[in-house]
N, C-alpha and C positions, 0 to 999 in steps of 0.2 A: 504494500500500500504506500503510495507516495503522497506527500503533503505539499501543499502550495504555500508554505510559510514564506512570508515576505522577509527580505533581509532587514535586520535591525538598523535603524539610523545611528550614525556615530554621534555620541553625546557631545563631544567636544573636538575641536581641531586646534592646532598650534600654528602660529606664524613661524617663519624661519628663525626670527630673533628669539622667540620664546623657547623653541626647541634647542637652539644653540646654548642659551643660558642654563636651561635645566640640565642638559648633557654635561656642561662644564662643571656645574655644582655636583652632579651625581658622580662624576669621575673622582671626586675627592672624598666621597662618602663610602663607607664600608658597610656591608650587610644591608644595603638599601636596594629594594627591588623596583620601586616606583615612587612617583610623587602622588600623594593622595589628596584629592580635592573634594570639597563639600561646601555646605552652607550651614549657618547656625543663626538662631535668633539673637539679635543684638544691635546696638547702635541706634541712633535717632531715626534712621529710615526703616528699621525693622529687621534686616538680615545682614550678615557679613559672610564673605567668602572665607573658607578655611583651606590651608595648605599645610600638609605634614608629610614627612618622609615615611614610607611604608616599608616595613621589613618583611611583610607577608601580605598575601592577597586573601581577603575574606571570602567566604563562600558566596555571599550575595553581592560583592563588589562588582562593578562593571569595569572592564579593562579596555582602555583605548590605547592603541599604538599609533603614533603619528610622527613622521619624520625621525624615526629611530628612538623615540622617547616613549616610555610606558607610563601612562596615567592610570590611576585607580580612582574611580568615582564612587563616593559613598552612595549606597542605594537610596537613601532618603533625599539626596540632592539631584537625582537624575532629571526629574521633571522640571526643576528650576534651572538646570544647566543645559538642557537640550538645545543644540544649535549654537552654543557659545564658542567663540574664538578667543583663545588666550594669546596675548601678545606680551612682549617685553620692550619697554621704552626707557631710554636713558637720555638725559640732557645735562646741562651744567649743574643744575641744582638738585636733581633727584633721579632715581631710577627705580623701576619696579615692574611687576606684572600687572597687566591691564586686561580686564575681561570685557569683551564686546559681546554682550548678552542680549538677544532679542526678547528675553523674558523680563528684562529690567524695565520697570516703569518710571523710576526716579532714583536719585541718590541724594545723600545729605551733602551739605555745603563743604564739609571737611573731606569728603571722599572716602570715609572709612566704612560706611554702610550703604546698603541699597534696598530698594523696595522691589522684590521679585515676586512674580506670579507663576504658577505652574504653566507649562507649555500647553497651548490649546491644540485640539485635534488638527486644525488646519495648518498649524506650525509643524506638526509631525510629518504631514505630507510634503511640506516644503523641504525639510531636512532630508527626507528619503530620496528626493530626486537629485 
């Protein structure tokens, strides 16, 4: 019996700059298998992105491999991160990772927290194509 299962959309993608920065940092880490991303409640806008080094991949974690980098997505964050592009930007005064997230409705003035909504069904179809 064959199934007509649709391929799952990639939760996140990386720019070349983000992939290079993560690869460079991971090269100095021992016993790290991936960068784990998620979201948590907090900040004045309601939610914050989380980034931690993962030494293992959990049973329900979603694994994304892009440009030679392995990301582990917390299962509770998938619907908030679906379709997100992670970038790395550096200028004279600051540097850091930036999330270009279609599920973000707003951000606080200081840039530390965001207002995220779960991906809508029409967004799922966009990501799959």
